[in-house]
N, C-alpha and C positions, 0 to 999 in steps of 0.2 A: 641365701642359697649356698649349698655346700660346694666344695671344689669339684667333686665328681660330677655334680649336676651341671656346673659351668662347662667342664670338659666335654660332657656328653652333648651339650648344645653346640659347641664348636665342631665336634666330630660330625654331628648331623648336618650342620651347615656346610662342612667340607664335602660330605657325600652328595648333598643336593647341588652344590656348585659344580662338582665334578660330573655329575649326571647331566648338567646343562652345558657342559663343555667350557666351563670358565677357565680363565688363565691358571695354568698349573702352579705357578708361583703363589698365586693367591690361595689356592686350595691347600698348598703345602704350609702356608703361614698359619692357617687355622688348625691344621693337624698338629703342627709343632706346638702351637699355643695350648691345644688340648692336652698334649703329652706333658708339657711343662706344668700346667695347673694340676693335673691329676697326680703328679709326683711331688708336689709341694708338701712339706711337712707342717705348714701353718696355714690357717684358713685365709683365703683371699679377702674375706670380709674384715679380718683383723688388720690386714695391710691398709685397706681403704679407710679404716677407722683411725689409723695412726697418722696424725698430721705431719709427722716427720718423714714419712715414706711415700713413694710413688710407685704405681704399678709399672711405669716405664723403666724403673730400675731393674726389673726382671729381664733376663736375657730373651731377646726376640719379641718383646712386647712393646710395640710402638704406640703412638697416640690413638690411632684408630682402634686397635685391639683393646687398649686400656679403656676407651670410652664404651665399647661394647660390653666389656666385663663389668664395668660400673653399672651399666643399664640393667644387666642380668641380675646383679646383686640387689639393686634397689627395687626393681619391678618384678623380677622373676620371669621376664619375657625379653625377647629380642625381636624388634620389628622386622629386621631383614629375614630372620628365620621364619617368622610367621608368614611373610609375603611369599617366600619360596615354597612353604608347605601348602599355601593356597594354590600355587601354580602347578606343583607336582604332587600328586596323591602320595601320601606316606607309604602306601602299599607297594608303590613302584620300587622303593628301595629294597624290598625283599628280593627283587630280581638279582641284585648284586650278590646275594648269598649263594647263587648257583655257581659252583666252581667253574672257572674258565669264562664266565660272563662278566666282562668289565663294564665300566660306566658308558663307554661309547656305544657298544653293542646293545646295552640295555636301553639307552636313550633311543636308538634306532627302532628297536622293537616297540617302544612306547609310541613314538611319533608316526611310524609307518603302519603298525597293526593295532594301535590303541591298547596294547597289553599293559595291564596295571597290577595283575596278581600272578602268583605262581600257577594257580588253576587255569587262568587264561593262557599262560605260556605253554602249559602242558597240552591244552586243547589245540593250540596253534601248531605245535610240533607234530602232534598226532595227525593233524589234517594236512601236513606237508606245506604249510604256508610260510614257515620260517626259512626253509631252504631257498625260497624264491627271492629273498632279499639279497641285495648286493653285499658281498663280504661274508656270507654265511655258507650255504651249501648243505648237502645231505649229511656229510660227516659231522659238521658242526651242529646241525639240528639234532642228530642222534645223540651226540655228546651231551647237549643240553637236556634232552629227555632223560638220559641215564642219570643225570645229576640232580634232577628236580627233587626227588624224594629226600635226598640228603639236605637240600635247602629247606624243605618242609619241616623236617625233623629239627633242624637248627633253629627254625622260627619259633618252635614250641618250647624250647628250653634255654635257660641262660646259664652263664658260668656260675659256679659256686661263689666265686669272689664277688660277682655282681649281686648275688642274693645276700651275701654277707653285709654288703653296704646297706641294703634295704633293712636287714635285721638290726644293724646298729642304729640306723635312723629311727626305726620303730621303737627300739629300747629307749632312746632319748625322748621320743614323743610320749611314750607311756609313763616316763619317770614322774611326771607331774599330775598323774591321774590318781587321786586319793582312793578311788573305789577299787583299785587293783591291789590285791594282796601279794600276788606272784604272777610272773609271766615267763613262759619258756617257749622255744621254737622247736618244732618236731619235724617229722617227715624226712625226705631225702636230704634236706639241709642239715639236720642234726646228724645224719649218718655220713655226711661228708661226700656225697656223690659229686662227680666232677661237673655235672649240670643239674639244674633244678627246674622242675616244671611248674611248681607252685609252692607257696609257703603255708605251713600250718602253725597257728599261734594258739597256745593254751593259756588261759587266764583263770586264776582263782579269785572269785569275787561274789559278793551277795547282792551286788547292784549291777546287774547285767545291762540294763538300759543306759546307765551312766557310762559304763565301759564302752558300749557300742557307739554312743554319741561321740565320745572322745576319739574312738578309732576312725570314725567318719571324717574327722577334722585333720587327719594325717595329710600332709601337704601333697603327697604323691597320688592320692586317691582320685581317680577320674570318674568312677561310677560305682554305685552300690548294686551288686548283682542280686543279692538276696539278704533278707534280715528276718530272723525269727526271735524266739524268746531267749535262746542261749547260743545261737550261731549267726554269724554274719560273714558274707563273702563280698569282697570288693575287687576291683581291677585297678591297677596303677596306670599312670600316664605311659609307662613303658610296656604295658600289656601283661604284667604279672598278676596272677590271681592270688589273693591272700585270704585264707579262711581262718576266722577267729572263733574259738569256742570258749564259752564261760563254763567252768566246772566247779563242783563242790570240792572243798579241801580234802575230804575223805576219799575222793575218787581221782585226785590229781595224778598220783603216781601211776595208776592204772591207765588213765587217759594218755599220759606222756608215753608210756610203754606202747600202748596200742597205736597211737598216731605217729610214733617214730617209725614203726615197722621194722624191717620190710614185711610185706605180705607173707612171703615164704617163711620168714623167721617166726611170725605170729602163728602161722598154721602149725608149725612144729610145736610151739609152746602150748597151744590149745589142745593139741593131741596128747601131750604129756599130762595136761590137766585132767582130761577125761579119764586117763588111766588111774588117776588118784580120786576119782569121783568129785572133781572140782570143775568149776566153770570160771573162765577168765574173759572179761570183756572190758570196755572202756570205763565201766563204772566201778570195777573192783574184782576181787577174787571171792568166789562164793562156794561154800560146801553144799552139795546136793543131798538133801535129806528127804525122808518121807513127808515131812511137813512143808517142804519147799526149799528155797535157796537161803542159806545163812551167810551173811557178809562176814568175811574173816580178815580182810585187809585191802589195801589199795591206795593209801595215802602217799606212799612212796614206791619207787621202783624196787627198792629192797624188799618190801612186803610182797610184791607181785612175784619176783623171781624166788624169793625165799620160800614161798609156799611150795615151790617145785624143788627145793633144796638145790637151787642153781645160783651161781654168782650173778651179779648185775653185769651183763655183757657191755663192754664199751659200745656205744652206738655204731661206730664204724664197722664193727664185726657182725652186725645183725642182718646178715644176708642169707642165713641157712646154708652156709658153705662148710666151715669146719668148727664153728663156735661150740656147738653142742657136743661134738666128739672131744674137743679140748676139755670141756667141762667134766666129762666122764673120766678123763685121764688124770685130772688133778687141777692145780691152779692154772688159770688162764695165763697166756704169755703176757708179760708186761710190755705193752706197745711203746714204740719209740715216741719221744716227746721233743718238742722244739728246743727245750732246754738242754737236750742231749747233744745237739749239733755243735761241733767244735770248729768247723771250717767249711769253706765253700770252694769247690774245685771246678767251677765253670763260670768264668766272668770275662767281660770284654772291656776294652778301653777305647779312647778316641784315636788310638793307633789304627783301628779298623772302623767298625760301625758303632762303637760305643759312644757314650756322651759323658764320659768322666775320665780324667787323667789317671795314671798309675797311682799317684799319691791320693787323689780323691777317692778312688775305689778302695784302696787299702784303709784309709781312715774311716770310710763308711762301714767296712767290714769290722774294724776294731770297735766302732761305736755300738755295734750289735753283739758285742761280746765274743766274737770269733777270734781264734788264735792263729789261723793261717788262711791264705787265699791263693788259689791258682789263677793266674792271668792266662786265659786261653783265647787269644784273639784268633781270627780266622786266618786260614792259610791262603796262598796265592790264587787258588782256583776260584775262590769267591771274590771275583774282581769287582762286583757291584758293592762289596763292603770294603774295598781297598785292602784285600787280603795280603798277608805278609809273605814275601819271598824269603829265601834263606838269609840273605844279607840283612834285611830289615829285622827279621826274627832274632838273629844272633845279636844284633845291636840292642834290641829290646831286652834280651836276657842279660846283656852286660849292664844295662841301666838298672835292672832288677837286682843284680848282685850289689851294685853300689848303693841302691836304696836300702837293701836289707842291712847293710853295714851301719845304717843310722837308726835301726829299730831295736827295741827291746821287747821281749815277750810277744812278738808277732813276727811272722815270716811270710813273704810272698814267694810262692813256688813258680818256677819257670815252666810255663805250659803252652799248649797250642791246641786249637780245635782244627785238626787236620782233615781235610776232605778225603773221602774214599772216592777215587776217580771212577768215571762211568765205565771205563774199560777194565777196572780193577786196579789195585795197588794204591799206594798212598801219595799224597800231593807234594810231599817234601822228601828229600834224600834221607836215607837211613842214617848217615853220619851226623845229620842235623838232629833228627828225632832222638838219637842216642843221647844227646846232651840235655834232654828235657827231664824235668821232674815228673811231669804229668802230661800224657797225651790223650786227648779226647778224639776219637775217630767218628766222623759223621758223614751223612749223605745229604747233599743239598741239590745235586743235579742227577738227572736220569731216574727220577722217582716213578716214572711210568714204564720202566723196564719190566720184563717178565719176572715172575716170582723166582724162577731159577737164577736169573741174572742178579737181582738185588740180594738174594740170600747168599749167593757165592761171593759177592763183593764184601758183604759184612763178615762172612766166615774167613775170608782172606785177611781182613783187618784184625780179627780176633787172633789169628795165628801169627800176626806180625810181632816180632819180639819187643818192639818199642811202644806198642799201643797199650795204654793202661785201661781205658774204658771206651764203651760205645755210647755216644751221646744220642739222646732222643731216638731210641732204636727203631721205632716204627714210623717216625716222621709225621704223625698226625697233628693237625691243628683243629682243636675241638670246634665244631659248628662251622668250620671253614674248609677243611680238607681231610678226606679220609686217610687213614694210614696206608702207606704203600704196601703192595702185596709181598709179604716176606714170611718165610717159614720161621716163626718166632721160636717154635720148639727146638728147631735145629740150632738157632742162635744161642738159646739158653744152654743146650747140651754142650756146644762148643766152648761157651764161656766157662762152664764148669770144668771141662777137660783141660783148658789152657789157663785156668785160674785168672780169668779176666773179669772186669767189673762192668755192670750194666747201669746206666744212668736212669734215675727218675728225675726228669726235668720238671722243676717246680713252677715254671711259668704257668699261670692258670689257663692259658690257651693251649698248652701242650699236655702237661701231666702225663708224660710219656717216659717210662712205661706206665701202663694203666694198672689198676689194682689187681686184676686177674693175673697179669704177667708177673707182677711183683711176687705174688704168692707162688707162682710156678717156679720163679727163680729161687726163692727161698727153699722150696722143696728139694732143689738139686744142689743146695749149698753155694749158690752164686751170690756174691756180695753186691749190694746196691749202693750207689752214691746218690744222695739227694743234692742236686745242684740248682741254683737259681737261674743260671744263664744270664746273669745280670748284665745289662747294657748301660746302666747308669747307677749312681749310688742308691737311689730308692729301690732299685730292683732286688736288693738283698732281702727286702721285706717279703718277697714271694716265697721264702723258705717255708713258711707255715703252711702254704698250700701243698707243697711237696710232702711235708710231714703228715698232713692229714691223709693224703693218698697212700702213703706208706703204711699208715695205721690200718687203712681199709684192706691192705694186702697182708695184714698180720705181721708186719715187720717189727722186730725188737731192736733195741740199741745195738746188739751184737751183729745184726744183719746189715747194718748201715756203716759203710766205711768211714764217713766223715763224722762219726761220733767219737772217733779215736783221737787221742792227743797227737800232736805232731810227731814226737818220737815213736809212738805206736804206729802211726801211719807210715812213716819212712821205713820202719822195720818190716811192715807188711809188704811194701812195694819192693823191697830188696828180695823178698821171697818169690 
């Protein structure tokens, strides 16, 4: 069993215990264990196999947790989790996806009204039954009703990062299937969308039965939905549908292009084909003649697009936005790559809510080939994260100065994630902010204020002389919280006017700015910083998710601030 699967089991266990009102310290222990295991750089199974090591050597893992981990690795199951799942229908946990509906209220809805699904919850709200429960009322009932559709949508799609884990597991599973000549993943996963509804797998093989027999043995498969001669659909234990298609080698490129999509991109491409008396489908490119259809290519995507005198569009651009216009104007823009990133300008330490010291975070950044890192712990308004007041912040910056004196070819920048206060203005005095190398301004409170209020707060921050960038500008948490109501066009225009930077937060649960807003910022000359918002050393690995989102927005190396060397960055900041 892989680390992520073990971590998922503990997260689910914590959800079920919290739903039942268990001891909060017990719940937190499972959540902490899940986080630790998910972030480990080595497999848990390897530690268990090493006679010289113990799971209890890991921070926060006691004898009880170690025994449960060992049971999961050896059997693939956890009796306690199975018992809880038998007592609480899994569908009940979907209630927790409704914004503002916590475990206690969800448990009350289940026990008092017998609600187990979002559909039943909606019906109860519409019938006025929820408002009659103690602790709810008409306003709460209406808020739940307003947020149900968000929860329904979240239930249908998973994070790209979660889909990527499934993809890597499938690649490993397929690696020992001799009947497969080639395998690739298409659809919204290949295009890098922030959420994925299902997975499309394309396989080149002349032995489709052998391929599908092997596919059915994938450890995460819970049921086979359908199976034909060349197509098979399954559902995983996590509810994800995976569609596998076996294609001929001569059609592989055409199938990969077709099933990568998007639908809108394909509509444009097929329209261009008709203008040339051609036909493009998942089987190839065909010339239409009086005698019928003549196959002219399709083994590769180069053959498909080449028939239209088009370049092979990076999958992230295939949304029928600007890619065809760019192709008419000349070479496509060279999209930013992970290897272009030189530094990270949003990271936290254990001074506030991080789980790594200054040294540990710096070393982790260096290990990933970065040459600079901005430490941007929270400011004092974020009291739940033990935010820094002026005295603590200045003391931290003094430690950073001393630490930098010990480094070569790497530098830690003195930064802060400074809250934009509900009433407007910044959370720290100007004379303190003036000493920073990098200031991220962000909103954590007052997210339900009116559009005018939130927009004005951000505009004031942009105009502030010591603010460098606006962090996670729309505040969204994918599948968990909608973006706050902000006039993003006004924010982008202000950023362009005042030469301020907007962040693309690479955390896979944020990816904020989204791809559309990144493209809008680029169109107005606003620079983007791709930051991980790392709260622990392993958090720096999230950078690739941000880069993928930036590519969807059409960003190049020049559009991204932290592709610059440190001297280039400092020169830019002085301007």
